[in-house]
C-alpha positions as CSV (number, residue, x, y, z in Angstrom):
1,M,20.9,-47.7,51.1
2,V,21.1,-49.0,47.5
3,T,17.5,-49.9,47.4
4,L,16.6,-46.3,48.4
5,V,18.8,-44.5,45.9
6,L,18.5,-46.7,42.9
7,P,14.8,-46.1,42.2
8,R,15.4,-42.4,42.2
9,L,18.2,-42.7,39.7
10,V,16.0,-44.8,37.5
11,D,13.2,-42.2,37.7
12,V,15.5,-39.4,36.8
13,S,16.9,-41.3,33.9
14,A,13.4,-42.2,32.6
15,A,12.2,-38.6,33.0
16,S,15.2,-37.4,31.1
17,R,14.5,-39.8,28.2
18,R,10.9,-38.7,28.0
19,S,11.8,-35.0,28.0
20,A,14.4,-35.7,25.3
21,S,11.7,-37.4,23.2
22,V,9.7,-34.1,23.3
23,T,12.7,-32.2,22.1
24,E,13.4,-34.8,19.3
25,R,9.8,-34.5,18.1
26,N,10.4,-30.7,17.5
27,V,13.6,-31.5,15.6
28,A,11.8,-34.1,13.5
29,A,9.0,-31.6,12.7
30,L,11.4,-29.0,11.2
31,K,10.6,-27.9,7.7
32,S,12.6,-25.9,5.2
33,V,10.5,-22.8,5.7
34,Y,11.1,-22.9,9.5
35,W,14.8,-22.4,9.0
36,L,14.1,-18.9,7.5
37,L,12.4,-18.0,10.8
38,L,15.5,-19.2,12.7
39,I,17.7,-17.1,10.5
40,S,15.5,-14.0,11.0
41,G,15.9,-14.2,14.7
42,F,19.7,-13.8,14.3
43,V,19.6,-11.2,11.6
44,E,17.5,-8.7,13.5
45,P,19.9,-8.0,16.4
46,L,22.8,-8.1,13.9
47,L,21.2,-5.2,12.0
48,Y,20.7,-3.3,15.3
49,L,24.4,-3.8,16.0
50,L,25.5,-2.6,12.6
51,S,23.1,0.4,12.4
52,I,23.2,1.6,16.0
53,G,26.3,0.1,17.5
54,V,28.6,0.9,14.5
55,G,26.7,3.7,12.7
56,V,25.5,5.8,15.7
57,G,28.7,4.7,17.6
58,A,30.8,6.6,15.1
59,L,29.1,9.8,16.4
60,I,29.2,8.9,20.1
61,G,32.7,7.6,20.4
62,D,34.0,5.6,23.4
63,L,32.2,5.1,26.7
64,T,33.6,4.8,30.2
65,L,31.8,2.0,32.1
66,P,31.1,2.2,35.9
67,G,34.1,-0.1,36.5
68,G,36.4,2.3,34.7
69,A,36.8,0.3,31.5
70,V,36.7,2.4,28.3
71,V,35.1,0.7,25.3
72,T,33.8,1.6,21.9
73,Y,30.0,2.1,21.6
74,A,29.8,-1.0,19.4
75,A,31.5,-3.1,22.1
76,F,29.0,-1.7,24.6
77,V,25.9,-2.5,22.5
78,A,27.0,-5.9,21.2
79,P,26.5,-7.8,24.6
80,A,23.0,-6.3,24.8
81,M,22.2,-7.5,21.3
82,L,23.5,-11.0,22.3
83,A,21.3,-11.1,25.4
84,S,18.3,-9.9,23.3
85,S,18.9,-12.5,20.7
86,A,19.0,-15.3,23.3
87,M,15.8,-13.9,24.8
88,T,14.0,-13.5,21.5
89,G,14.9,-17.1,20.3
90,A,13.7,-18.6,23.6
91,L,10.5,-16.6,23.9
92,A,9.5,-17.3,20.2
93,E,9.5,-21.0,20.9
94,T,7.9,-21.0,24.4
95,T,5.2,-18.4,23.6
96,F,3.6,-18.5,20.2
97,N,4.7,-22.0,19.2
98,F,4.1,-23.5,22.6
99,F,0.6,-21.9,22.8
100,G,-0.3,-23.1,19.4
101,K,0.6,-26.7,20.2
102,M,-1.2,-26.7,23.5
103,K,-4.3,-24.6,22.6
104,Y,-5.1,-25.3,19.0
105,M,-3.1,-28.3,17.8
106,K,-3.9,-30.2,21.1
107,L,-0.6,-31.9,20.7
108,Y,0.0,-32.4,24.4
109,D,-3.4,-34.0,24.9
110,G,-2.0,-37.0,23.0
111,V,1.4,-36.8,24.7
112,I,0.0,-37.1,28.2
113,A,-1.8,-40.3,27.2
114,T,1.8,-41.8,27.2
115,P,4.0,-42.0,30.3
116,V,5.2,-38.4,29.7
117,Q,4.3,-36.0,32.5
118,P,3.5,-32.3,32.2
119,F,6.9,-31.4,33.8
120,E,8.7,-33.5,31.3
121,I,6.8,-31.8,28.4
122,A,7.8,-28.4,29.8
123,L,11.4,-29.5,30.2
124,G,11.6,-30.9,26.7
125,E,10.1,-27.8,25.1
126,L,12.4,-25.7,27.2
127,A,15.4,-27.7,25.9
128,W,14.2,-27.1,22.3
129,A,13.9,-23.4,23.0
130,M,17.4,-23.4,24.5
131,L,18.8,-25.0,21.3
132,R,17.3,-22.2,19.2
133,G,18.6,-19.5,21.6
134,S,22.0,-21.2,21.7
135,A,22.2,-21.2,17.9
136,Y,21.6,-17.5,17.8
137,S,24.1,-16.9,20.6
138,A,26.9,-18.9,19.0
139,A,26.5,-17.2,15.6
140,F,26.4,-13.8,17.2
141,L,29.5,-14.4,19.3
142,V,31.4,-15.4,16.2
143,V,30.3,-12.0,14.7
144,M,31.5,-10.2,17.8
145,V,34.9,-11.9,17.6
146,V,35.3,-11.2,13.9
147,M,34.5,-7.5,14.5
148,E,37.0,-7.5,17.4
149,L,34.3,-6.5,19.9
150,T,35.5,-9.2,22.3
151,T,38.2,-11.9,22.5
152,P,37.7,-15.6,21.6
153,A,38.4,-16.5,25.3
154,R,35.7,-14.1,26.5
155,A,33.3,-15.3,23.8
156,L,33.7,-18.9,25.1
157,A,33.0,-17.7,28.6
158,A,29.9,-15.7,27.5
159,F,28.4,-18.6,25.6
160,P,27.2,-20.6,28.8
161,A,25.8,-17.3,30.1
162,A,23.8,-16.8,26.9
163,V,22.5,-20.3,27.2
164,L,21.4,-19.6,30.8
165,V,19.6,-16.4,29.5
166,G,17.8,-18.5,26.9
167,F,16.8,-21.1,29.5
168,A,15.5,-18.4,31.9
169,F,13.5,-16.5,29.4
170,G,12.2,-19.8,27.9
171,A,10.8,-20.8,31.3
172,L,9.3,-17.4,31.8
173,G,7.7,-17.4,28.4
174,M,6.3,-20.9,28.9
175,A,4.8,-20.0,32.2
176,A,3.2,-16.8,30.8
177,S,1.8,-18.8,27.8
178,T,-0.2,-21.0,30.1
179,F,-2.2,-18.0,31.2
180,M,-3.0,-16.8,27.7
181,R,-6.5,-17.1,26.4
182,S,-6.2,-16.1,22.8
183,W,-3.6,-14.9,20.3
184,Q,-4.6,-11.3,21.1
185,D,-3.1,-11.7,24.6
186,F,0.3,-12.0,23.0
187,D,0.2,-8.3,22.0
188,L,0.8,-7.4,25.6
189,M,3.7,-9.8,25.7
190,S,5.2,-8.3,22.6
191,S,4.9,-4.8,24.0
192,A,6.5,-5.8,27.2
193,Q,9.3,-7.5,25.3
194,F,9.9,-4.3,23.3
195,V,10.0,-2.1,26.4
196,L,12.5,-4.5,28.0
197,F,14.6,-4.2,24.8
198,L,14.7,-0.4,25.0
199,F,15.1,0.0,28.7
200,S,17.6,-2.6,29.9
201,G,20.9,-0.8,29.6
202,T,20.8,-1.8,26.0
203,F,21.8,1.4,24.3
204,V,22.8,3.6,27.3
205,P,24.2,2.7,30.8
206,A,21.5,2.4,33.4
207,E,23.4,5.0,35.5
208,T,22.2,7.7,33.1
209,Y,18.6,7.3,34.1
210,P,17.0,9.1,37.1
211,A,17.3,7.2,40.4
212,V,13.8,5.7,40.4
213,L,13.8,4.7,36.7
214,R,17.3,3.2,37.2
215,W,16.1,1.0,40.0
216,L,13.2,-0.2,37.8
217,V,15.6,-0.9,35.0
218,E,18.0,-2.9,37.2
219,V,15.4,-5.3,38.5
220,T,14.2,-6.3,35.0
221,P,15.3,-9.8,33.7
222,L,16.8,-8.5,30.5
223,Y,19.0,-6.0,32.3
224,R,20.4,-8.8,34.5
225,A,21.1,-10.8,31.3
226,V,22.7,-7.8,29.6
227,H,24.8,-7.0,32.7
228,L,26.0,-10.6,32.9
229,I,27.1,-10.9,29.3
230,R,28.6,-7.4,29.2
231,A,30.6,-8.3,32.3
232,L,32.0,-11.4,30.5
233,T,32.6,-9.9,27.1
234,V,34.1,-6.6,28.4
235,D,36.6,-6.3,31.2
236,V,34.4,-4.5,33.8
237,G,36.0,-6.1,36.8
238,G,34.4,-7.3,40.0
239,W,32.1,-10.2,40.8
240,S,28.8,-8.3,40.4
241,W,27.7,-10.7,37.7
242,T,27.2,-13.4,40.3
243,L,24.0,-11.7,41.3
244,D,22.8,-11.9,37.7
245,V,23.4,-15.6,37.6
246,L,21.4,-16.2,40.8
247,Y,18.6,-14.0,39.5
248,L,18.4,-15.9,36.2
249,L,18.6,-19.3,37.9
250,A,15.7,-18.3,40.2
251,M,13.7,-17.1,37.2
252,L,14.4,-20.4,35.5
253,A,13.2,-22.5,38.5
254,A,10.1,-20.4,39.1
255,G,9.1,-20.3,35.4
256,L,9.5,-24.1,35.0
257,L,7.6,-24.8,38.2
258,V,4.7,-22.6,37.3
259,A,4.6,-23.8,33.7
260,S,4.5,-27.5,34.7
261,R,1.8,-27.0,37.3
262,R,-0.3,-24.9,35.0
263,M,0.0,-27.4,32.2
264,G,-1.0,-30.2,34.6
265,R,-4.2,-28.3,35.4
266,L,-5.0,-27.4,31.8
267,L,-4.3,-30.8,30.3
268,Y,-6.0,-32.9,33.0
269,Q,-9.2,-30.8,33.5
């Protein structure tokens, strides 16, 4: 029994180290200008929260959620901004940056000359994207607690959910990037990302849409992310958020599988 299990453990350990080396390479390549880009990814959703959540919220007043909870408009919008922030941070790393490394810098052509495999590259890049998304999420949760839009305990519960959102969207972005042919193709992705931002229960409850549009909204990944984080930061009751977790885990697994297989084909051809 030992001889059968031990090699698998060694392989997993070695793969983890090789994936970590890809993440460490990204950390080592950081430059001072890059930190400005990291900050901008946090500032944008914060401005939306202050302008729409607080500004427009003063005109709208309180909202009654489907579960019966009554919240301020800012408390309703804030979880959506948190989910959007995690999505933006993860997608920025696994789309534009990932595509540039693979297509133009040819970085991974040299990496696969080492024992590192395409799946380990994908996992390492995804871990780096998760670090960026997690930084956004942690900072935004601190703002929510300071503004009394959630409690510290709920913020702690929402942080792992935001990390999961970053992982899921990172895997999705990496898989999509392997199909991109040029920078112009990313215009379609940016448009899709903006549509998701507007129509994912971000600024109004999904129940306000007509039945068909509501169904379309509720099957989108950002809606599931918003619904999950809103359930954890606001007392909406019930266990409906478990469906969101399963949805995001499935998206993570599918995205990582497609990305690693596509990378294998592109790098070894």
